[in-house]
RODO-2510 file (C-alpha; in nm, 4 decimals, decimal comma):
residues 407
     n   res          X          Y          Z
     1     m     1,8671    -0,2988    -2,6752
     2     d     1,4894    -0,2828    -2,7367
     3     n     1,5409    -0,5107    -3,0329
     4     h     1,7182    -0,7548    -2,8140
     5     s     1,4494    -0,7631    -2,5479
     6     n     1,1848    -0,8022    -2,8203
     7     q     1,3621    -1,1140    -2,9447
     8     n     1,3752    -1,2331    -2,5872
     9     t     1,0047    -1,1852    -2,5285
    10     k     0,9071    -1,4156    -2,8122
    11     k     1,0770    -1,7102    -2,6534
    12     l     0,9095    -1,7767    -2,3170
    13     n     0,6074    -1,9986    -2,3885
    14     t     0,3617    -2,1681    -2,1482
    15     f     0,5985    -2,4595    -2,0872
    16     t     0,9261    -2,2695    -2,0498
    17     l     0,7589    -2,0142    -1,8196
    18     s     0,6081    -2,3049    -1,6213
    19     g     0,9594    -2,4508    -1,6007
    20     l     1,0800    -2,1202    -1,4613
    21     i     0,7927    -2,1297    -1,2077
    22     i     0,7563    -2,4961    -1,0981
    23     g     1,1198    -2,5786    -1,0149
    24     p     1,1849    -2,2564    -0,8234
    25     i     0,8544    -2,2509    -0,6308
    26     l     0,8891    -2,6177    -0,5341
    27     g     1,2553    -2,5366    -0,4863
    28     s     1,4027    -2,5566    -0,1418
    29     g     1,0504    -2,5823     0,0023
    30     l     1,0072    -2,9366    -0,1262
    31     i     1,3351    -3,0474     0,0317
    32     l     1,2979    -2,8535     0,3569
    33     l     0,9296    -2,8352     0,4489
    34     p     0,7647    -3,1816     0,4377
    35     p     1,0271    -3,3435     0,6697
    36     l     1,0674    -3,0302     0,8896
    37     l     0,6924    -2,9970     0,9391
    38     y     0,6387    -3,3686     0,9997
    39     n     0,9112    -3,3663     1,2657
    40     m     0,7435    -3,0617     1,4266
    41     v     0,3752    -3,1629     1,4318
    42     g     0,3495    -3,5236     1,3065
    43     n     0,0327    -3,6145     1,1148
    44     f    -0,1069    -3,2659     1,1824
    45     t     0,0968    -3,1705     0,8751
    46     l    -0,1987    -3,2998     0,6691
    47     v    -0,4162    -3,0197     0,8118
    48     v    -0,1458    -2,7549     0,7669
    49     w    -0,0787    -2,8587     0,4052
    50     a    -0,4500    -2,8743     0,3207
    51     i    -0,4878    -2,5121     0,4395
    52     i    -0,1726    -2,3752     0,2789
    53     l    -0,2220    -2,5422    -0,0618
    54     v    -0,5761    -2,4051    -0,0985
    55     l    -0,4469    -2,0592     0,0010
    56     g    -0,1502    -2,0994    -0,2345
    57     f    -0,3661    -2,1900    -0,5342
    58     v    -0,5938    -1,8874    -0,4949
    59     f    -0,2922    -1,6680    -0,4146
    60     a    -0,1285    -1,7766    -0,7436
    61     l    -0,4424    -1,6867    -0,9434
    62     i    -0,4677    -1,3408    -0,7794
    63     f    -0,1021    -1,2506    -0,8408
    64     g    -0,1167    -1,3957    -1,1915
    65     k    -0,4084    -1,1648    -1,2722
    66     l    -0,2325    -0,8587    -1,1235
    67     a     0,0757    -0,9368    -1,3356
    68     i    -0,1431    -0,9499    -1,6483
    69     l    -0,3220    -0,6216    -1,5685
    70     y     0,0055    -0,4325    -1,5066
    71     p     0,2974    -0,6005    -1,6864
    72     g     0,6548    -0,4772    -1,6383
    73     d     0,9845    -0,5409    -1,4584
    74     g     0,8357    -0,3839    -1,1434
    75     g     0,5916    -0,6770    -1,1229
    76     v     0,2934    -0,6467    -0,8894
    77     s     0,4368    -0,3260    -0,7385
    78     l     0,3184    -0,1518    -1,0603
    79     a    -0,0407    -0,2508    -0,9779
    80     t     0,0107    -0,1237    -0,6209
    81     k     0,1313     0,2108    -0,7584
    82     k    -0,1888     0,2378    -0,9655
    83     a    -0,4149     0,1386    -0,6735
    84     m    -0,2500     0,3142    -0,3775
    85     g     0,0175     0,5478    -0,5094
    86     k     0,3946     0,5598    -0,5419
    87     k     0,4714     0,5477    -0,1698
    88     y     0,2956     0,2111    -0,1250
    89     q     0,4699     0,0812    -0,4369
    90     l     0,7988     0,1616    -0,2612
    91     l     0,6782     0,0015     0,0643
    92     t     0,5803    -0,3277    -0,0997
    93     s     0,9071    -0,3219    -0,2965
    94     f     1,1051    -0,2738     0,0258
    95     y     0,9217    -0,5631     0,1947
    96     l     1,0085    -0,7894    -0,0974
    97     i     1,3692    -0,6663    -0,1053
    98     c     1,4011    -0,7229     0,2751
    99     a     1,2608    -1,0762     0,2351
   100     v     1,5183    -1,1395    -0,0333
   101     f     1,7977    -1,0302     0,2040
   102     f     1,7267    -1,3446     0,4109
   103     g     1,5416    -1,5969     0,1920
   104     p     1,8101    -1,6788    -0,0666
   105     v     2,0729    -1,7311     0,2040
   106     a     1,8390    -1,9854     0,3712
   107     v     1,8139    -2,1575     0,0323
   108     l     2,1940    -2,1618    -0,0031
   109     i     2,2344    -2,3193     0,3426
   110     i     1,9675    -2,5848     0,2633
   111     a     2,1491    -2,6756    -0,0601
   112     a     2,4813    -2,6886     0,1234
   113     q     2,3435    -2,9300     0,3871
   114     f     2,2670    -3,1862     0,1179
   115     i     2,6043    -3,1652    -0,0546
   116     q     2,8199    -3,1366     0,2601
   117     p     2,8573    -3,5188     0,2996
   118     y     3,0540    -3,5084    -0,0298
   119     f     3,2728    -3,2180     0,0929
   120     p     3,3058    -3,2891     0,4669
   121     d     3,5958    -3,0476     0,5218
   122     i     3,4168    -2,7422     0,3799
   123     s     3,1770    -2,5389     0,5959
   124     l     2,8099    -2,4959     0,4985
   125     e     2,8573    -2,1236     0,4444
   126     v     3,1490    -2,1702     0,2018
   127     l     2,9529    -2,4361     0,0081
   128     g     2,6595    -2,1939     0,0049
   129     f     2,8890    -1,9245    -0,1376
   130     f     3,0056    -2,1553    -0,4216
   131     t     2,6415    -2,2461    -0,4956
   132     y     2,5664    -1,8741    -0,5224
   133     i     2,8536    -1,8265    -0,7708
   134     i     2,6869    -2,0877    -0,9990
   135     t     2,3561    -1,9003    -0,9651
   136     y     2,5190    -1,5659    -1,0386
   137     v     2,6762    -1,6980    -1,3614
   138     l     2,3411    -1,8471    -1,4721
   139     l     2,1667    -1,5144    -1,4029
   140     l     2,3937    -1,3522    -1,6616
   141     t     2,2541    -1,5803    -1,9373
   142     k     1,9439    -1,5241    -2,1496
   143     i     1,6108    -1,5686    -1,9734
   144     d     1,4595    -1,7984    -2,2390
   145     f     1,7623    -2,0315    -2,2141
   146     l     1,7140    -2,0455    -1,8351
   147     g     1,3448    -2,1249    -1,8885
   148     k     1,4345    -2,4239    -2,1076
   149     i     1,6934    -2,5592    -1,8608
   150     m     1,4535    -2,5218    -1,5670
   151     l     1,1708    -2,6882    -1,7639
   152     i     1,3830    -2,9999    -1,8210
   153     v     1,5165    -3,0257    -1,4649
   154     s     1,1902    -2,9367    -1,2891
   155     s     1,0058    -3,1994    -1,4987
   156     a     1,2630    -3,4637    -1,4017
   157     i     1,2568    -3,3683    -1,0324
   158     t     0,8763    -3,3520    -1,0212
   159     l     0,8640    -3,7028    -1,1679
   160     i     1,1185    -3,8372    -0,9155
   161     f     0,9075    -3,7162    -0,6215
   162     l     0,5708    -3,8104    -0,7725
   163     i     0,6797    -4,1658    -0,8646
   164     s     0,8589    -4,2181    -0,5294
   165     s     0,5573    -4,0947    -0,3299
   166     i     0,3053    -4,3013    -0,5311
   167     n     0,5286    -4,6090    -0,4898
   168     i     0,5280    -4,5652    -0,1088
   169     i     0,1516    -4,4969    -0,0951
   170     l     0,0783    -4,8107    -0,3021
   171     n     0,2894    -5,0219    -0,0651
   172     i     0,1184    -4,9150     0,2580
   173     n    -0,0171    -5,2214     0,4390
   174     t    -0,2080    -5,0531     0,7215
   175     f    -0,3419    -4,6984     0,7409
   176     n    -0,3026    -4,5512     1,0890
   177     f    -0,5025    -4,2320     1,0635
   178     s    -0,4720    -4,0199     1,3744
   179     i    -0,4175    -3,6461     1,3848
   180     p    -0,2605    -3,5176     1,7085
   181     l    -0,3890    -3,2056     1,8833
   182     i    -0,1389    -2,9215     1,8855
   183     s    -0,1347    -2,5810     2,0573
   184     l    -0,2455    -2,2659     1,8761
   185     n     0,1081    -2,1337     1,9011
   186     d     0,2557    -2,4450     1,7340
   187     f    -0,0145    -2,4247     1,4667
   188     g     0,0670    -2,0594     1,3946
   189     h     0,4403    -2,1322     1,3867
   190     a     0,3803    -2,4257     1,1492
   191     l     0,1785    -2,1990     0,9162
   192     i     0,4542    -1,9348     0,9191
   193     i     0,7184    -2,1955     0,8291
   194     v     0,5055    -2,3620     0,5589
   195     f     0,4207    -2,0250     0,4017
   196     w     0,7641    -2,0691     0,2403
   197     s     0,5968    -2,3162    -0,0012
   198     i     0,3733    -2,0516    -0,1608
   199     v     0,6340    -1,7790    -0,1697
   200     g     0,7361    -1,7077    -0,5276
   201     w     0,4081    -1,6220    -0,6940
   202     e     0,4683    -1,2545    -0,6046
   203     v     0,7709    -1,2342    -0,8341
   204     i     0,6050    -1,3938    -1,1388
   205     g     0,4925    -1,0450    -1,2420
   206     n     0,8547    -0,9342    -1,2699
   207     y     0,8828    -1,1666    -1,5730
   208     s     0,5630    -1,0442    -1,7427
   209     t     0,7576    -0,8505    -2,0075
   210     e     0,9319    -1,1728    -2,1139
   211     v     0,6145    -1,3360    -2,2574
   212     k     0,4548    -1,2662    -2,5942
   213     e     0,0877    -1,2759    -2,4838
   214     t    -0,0903    -1,2597    -2,1486
   215     k    -0,2641    -1,5937    -2,2100
   216     i     0,0777    -1,7611    -2,1666
   217     l     0,1113    -1,6108    -1,8177
   218     t    -0,2403    -1,7244    -1,7152
   219     n    -0,1931    -2,0788    -1,8450
   220     s     0,1523    -2,1081    -1,6880
   221     v     0,0246    -2,0001    -1,3459
   222     k    -0,2651    -2,2508    -1,3551
   223     l    -0,0525    -2,5405    -1,4829
   224     s     0,2259    -2,4694    -1,2331
   225     a    -0,0119    -2,4341    -0,9357
   226     i    -0,1783    -2,7710    -1,0126
   227     i     0,1536    -2,9562    -1,0484
   228     i     0,3070    -2,7954    -0,7363
   229     s    -0,0019    -2,8839    -0,5268
   230     l     0,0007    -3,2433    -0,6532
   231     v     0,3679    -3,2930    -0,5629
   232     y     0,3206    -3,1561    -0,2086
   233     i    -0,0015    -3,3578    -0,1491
   234     l     0,1506    -3,6914    -0,2574
   235     t     0,4796    -3,6256    -0,0758
   236     t     0,2955    -3,5407     0,2486
   237     l     0,0680    -3,8470     0,2249
   238     a     0,3716    -4,0693     0,1670
   239     i     0,5552    -3,9195     0,4681
   240     c     0,2536    -3,9460     0,7009
   241     f     0,1415    -4,2965     0,6070
   242     g     0,4547    -4,4638     0,4715
   243     e     0,6193    -4,7368     0,6744
   244     f     0,9248    -4,5542     0,8061
   245     p     1,1098    -4,5778     1,1397
   246     k     0,8828    -4,3885     1,3816
   247     n     1,1268    -4,3369     1,6685
   248     e     1,3656    -4,1017     1,4870
   249     e     1,3441    -3,7810     1,2835
   250     f     1,2091    -3,8297     0,9333
   251     k     1,4731    -3,7984     0,6591
   252     l     1,3729    -3,7018     0,3070
   253     v     1,6033    -3,9626     0,1545
   254     w     1,3706    -4,2356     0,2938
   255     l     1,1100    -4,1202     0,0443
   256     i     1,3168    -4,2050    -0,2634
   257     e     1,5204    -4,5005    -0,1238
   258     p     1,2689    -4,7750    -0,2188
   259     m     1,2980    -4,6662    -0,5848
   260     f     1,6580    -4,5496    -0,6172
   261     k     1,8363    -4,7717    -0,3610
   262     e     2,2076    -4,6888    -0,3188
   263     y     2,1855    -4,3888    -0,5570
   264     s     1,9305    -4,2128    -0,3342
   265     n     2,1716    -3,9843    -0,1465
   266     l     2,3476    -3,8747    -0,4645
   267     i     2,0149    -3,8117    -0,6425
   268     l     1,8844    -3,6112    -0,3458
   269     a     2,2036    -3,4014    -0,3292
   270     s     2,1824    -3,3270    -0,7041
   271     v     1,8095    -3,2494    -0,6872
   272     s     1,8668    -3,0172    -0,3892
   273     i     2,1325    -2,8147    -0,5672
   274     i     1,9232    -2,7843    -0,8848
   275     l     1,6020    -2,6873    -0,7005
   276     c     1,7805    -2,4396    -0,4755
   277     v     1,9632    -2,2761    -0,7671
   278     g     1,6289    -2,2622    -0,9514
   279     t     1,4653    -2,0873    -0,6551
   280     l     1,7499    -1,8369    -0,6415
   281     i     1,7240    -1,7685    -1,0157
   282     l     1,3525    -1,6865    -0,9803
   283     f     1,3912    -1,4669    -0,6714
   284     v     1,7226    -1,2955    -0,7243
   285     g     1,6412    -1,2448    -1,0941
   286     g     1,2921    -1,1123    -1,0162
   287     v     1,3988    -0,8817    -0,7329
   288     s     1,7027    -0,7465    -0,9194
   289     r     1,4593    -0,6514    -1,1998
   290     l     1,2392    -0,4820    -0,9387
   291     i     1,5320    -0,2883    -0,7838
   292     s     1,6503    -0,1709    -1,1268
   293     s     1,2950    -0,0580    -1,2172
   294     l     1,2780     0,1611    -0,9021
   295     k     1,5749     0,3636    -1,0364
   296     i     1,7121     0,4219    -0,6846
   297     t     2,0601     0,5066    -0,8158
   298     s     2,2143     0,5079    -1,1627
   299     y     2,4277     0,2044    -1,0661
   300     t     2,1354    -0,0144    -0,9523
   301     s     1,9569     0,0656    -1,2819
   302     k     2,2461    -0,0605    -1,5001
   303     h     2,1663    -0,3423    -1,7478
   304     l     2,3798    -0,5694    -1,9654
   305     k     2,3098    -0,5980    -2,3399
   306     n     2,0967    -0,9097    -2,2826
   307     n     1,8767    -0,7118    -2,0376
   308     t     2,0267    -0,8597    -1,7163
   309     p     1,9951    -0,5932    -1,4383
   310     i     2,3631    -0,6189    -1,3433
   311     g     2,3813    -0,3235    -1,1002
   312     a     2,0957    -0,4512    -0,8816
   313     l     2,2289    -0,8072    -0,9073
   314     n     2,5699    -0,7008    -0,7757
   315     l     2,4068    -0,5088    -0,4872
   316     l     2,2068    -0,8182    -0,3827
   317     s     2,5186    -1,0365    -0,4160
   318     m     2,7037    -0,8165    -0,1652
   319     i     2,4136    -0,8493     0,0809
   320     y     2,4163    -1,2320     0,0507
   321     i     2,7860    -1,2480     0,1237
   322     i     2,7352    -1,0347     0,4394
   323     t     2,4402    -1,2533     0,5505
   324     l     2,6415    -1,5728     0,4917
   325     v     2,9140    -1,4279     0,7146
   326     l     2,6527    -1,3622     0,9882
   327     v     2,5379    -1,7263     0,9625
   328     y     2,8999    -1,8429     0,9761
   329     f     2,9466    -1,6612     1,3088
   330     d     2,6164    -1,8033     1,4432
   331     i     2,4527    -1,4598     1,4566
   332     l     2,1739    -1,5963     1,2330
   333     s     2,0413    -1,9542     1,1984
   334     l     1,8544    -2,1315     0,9163
   335     e     1,5212    -2,1176     1,1020
   336     n     1,5778    -1,7456     1,1705
   337     l     1,6382    -1,6834     0,8011
   338     v     1,3223    -1,8717     0,6914
   339     a     1,1041    -1,7045     0,9566
   340     f     1,2473    -1,3547     0,8860
   341     a     1,2048    -1,3929     0,5108
   342     d     0,8505    -1,5290     0,5531
   343     g     0,7517    -1,2333     0,7706
   344     f     0,8522    -0,9871     0,4972
   345     f     0,7050    -1,2075     0,2226
   346     i     0,3691    -1,2143     0,4037
   347     a     0,3760    -0,8342     0,4528
   348     n     0,4520    -0,7919     0,0808
   349     a     0,1756    -1,0401    -0,0061
   350     i    -0,0793    -0,8514     0,2086
   351     i    -0,0132    -0,5265     0,0178
   352     g    -0,0491    -0,7196    -0,3098
   353     l    -0,3820    -0,8585    -0,1873
   354     v    -0,5076    -0,5140    -0,0808
   355     t    -0,4078    -0,3948    -0,4296
   356     a    -0,6217    -0,6742    -0,5763
   357     i    -0,9187    -0,5780    -0,3549
   358     i    -0,8985    -0,2191    -0,4848
   359     l    -0,8472    -0,3063    -0,8532
   360     f    -1,0599    -0,6181    -0,9126
   361     e    -1,4285    -0,6092    -1,0014
   362     k    -1,6695    -0,7997    -0,7759
   363     g    -1,6254    -1,1759    -0,8074
   364     f    -1,4397    -1,4836    -0,6859
   365     l    -1,0875    -1,3323    -0,6943
   366     k    -1,1880    -1,0112    -0,5140
   367     t    -1,3682    -1,2081    -0,2389
   368     s    -1,0708    -1,4453    -0,2131
   369     a    -0,8319    -1,1493    -0,1830
   370     i    -1,0386    -1,0136     0,1118
   371     i    -1,0352    -1,3546     0,2879
   372     l    -0,6617    -1,4057     0,2211
   373     t    -0,5780    -1,0563     0,3529
   374     f    -0,7454    -1,1446     0,6816
   375     l    -0,5828    -1,4906     0,7040
   376     f    -0,2338    -1,3666     0,6100
   377     s    -0,2627    -1,0864     0,8677
   378     v    -0,3417    -1,3471     1,1350
   379     i    -0,0484    -1,5670     1,0226
   380     l     0,1785    -1,2592     1,0326
   381     l     0,1024    -1,2134     1,4040
   382     f     0,2959    -1,5361     1,4721
   383     s     0,6037    -1,3790     1,3128
   384     n     0,9291    -1,2958     1,4893
   385     i     0,8679    -0,9900     1,7133
   386     i     1,1658    -0,7921     1,5724
   387     i     1,0579    -0,8538     1,2109
   388     l     0,6996    -0,7606     1,3030
   389     a     0,8285    -0,4334     1,4549
   390     v     1,0274    -0,3546     1,1355
   391     i     0,7246    -0,4336     0,9150
   392     i     0,4929    -0,2136     1,1241
   393     g     0,7602     0,0594     1,1506
   394     l     0,8049     0,0726     0,7723
   395     f     0,4273     0,0837     0,7264
   396     i     0,3816     0,3735     0,9754
   397     f     0,6727     0,5621     0,8167
   398     t     0,5136     0,5194     0,4710
   399     y     0,1641     0,6077     0,5952
   400     f     0,2783     0,9422     0,7348
   401     k     0,5221     1,0225     0,4548
   402     k     0,3932     1,2914     0,2199
   403     s     0,3339     1,1553    -0,1312
   404     t     0,4764     1,4727    -0,2788
   405     s     0,8196     1,4067    -0,1325
   406     i     0,8545     1,0969    -0,3518
   407     k     0,9214     1,1668    -0,7127
***
């Protein structure tokens, strides 16, 4: 088995790892966030995106460096163990695992919304389930093969959005630049929702054993962060300034219609499925590696011959099916799922940032980690009150738990 994983590690290069990063991190965020945010706060989205993309870029560099310092399937939680001890490694792992209870199901529902017009008699939840089956099968394949597939599709999708956005921007006749004033509460809620766009960098570390040299990881993170920022910036500018109907909710298909005409809906449905499946591959693959590395039970630590953590993957799959059932019975909604997942993602990110503050020498990244910790803590306060209570409860439980009781 070691032989096999050694062969695997030689195959992820800067471009295939970037493929594994760009598609999934753009993922459902690119389809969901620009229109959702614009419909919430209008041109104020320019301010929100400017803030979140700067934060996201620095965030990517910090987590990339942590992944390089402490490589392994456990990802950044290994650095947390070194900095703060085993109990905080478990806490940050649980935050990430909790986030991944909700996040992937939100992604499945988003994908289903775009393909439902082609299957009008099938419910969103059932379409989401079938989309997950595709993801599950792909997760059983070799990681380097997945990297190559995602590189091709994320390049194509990135080009579709870049060209469509530039086309709209070049055809603007009059610039109406006015940014509305919004309440602090709306601003905080917008930041919580848009945090979804920088979620994903935390799990890059879980793939650090799949690259031959650390330079590949550094270059991939930088390249991916630049491309992701560029896509979001151009898409947002096109949405805010493009000449679209102003008296109805913005639809993402309007962005690509000038270029792709009658094929636009089909292209958008295909892109949505591919991006959402890509996001799921990154998250579910990364977190199943994390769960297996924690060695909670012998079953969750089981691996296939090609190194797929099958036990943890099956556990997560059961959770997604239960969550999809809860959505089906209207116990949970899409916005709930995104907000819940974001709350846990931010809590996980804060522990990662505190880890960076402890481990990094003085310099730009350490200072940035201090600033981001403060900002993320403020954003977290706008979270759902129940999720906030769970996050604080888990933290207090961990804080008072004796280190010796954890092996």
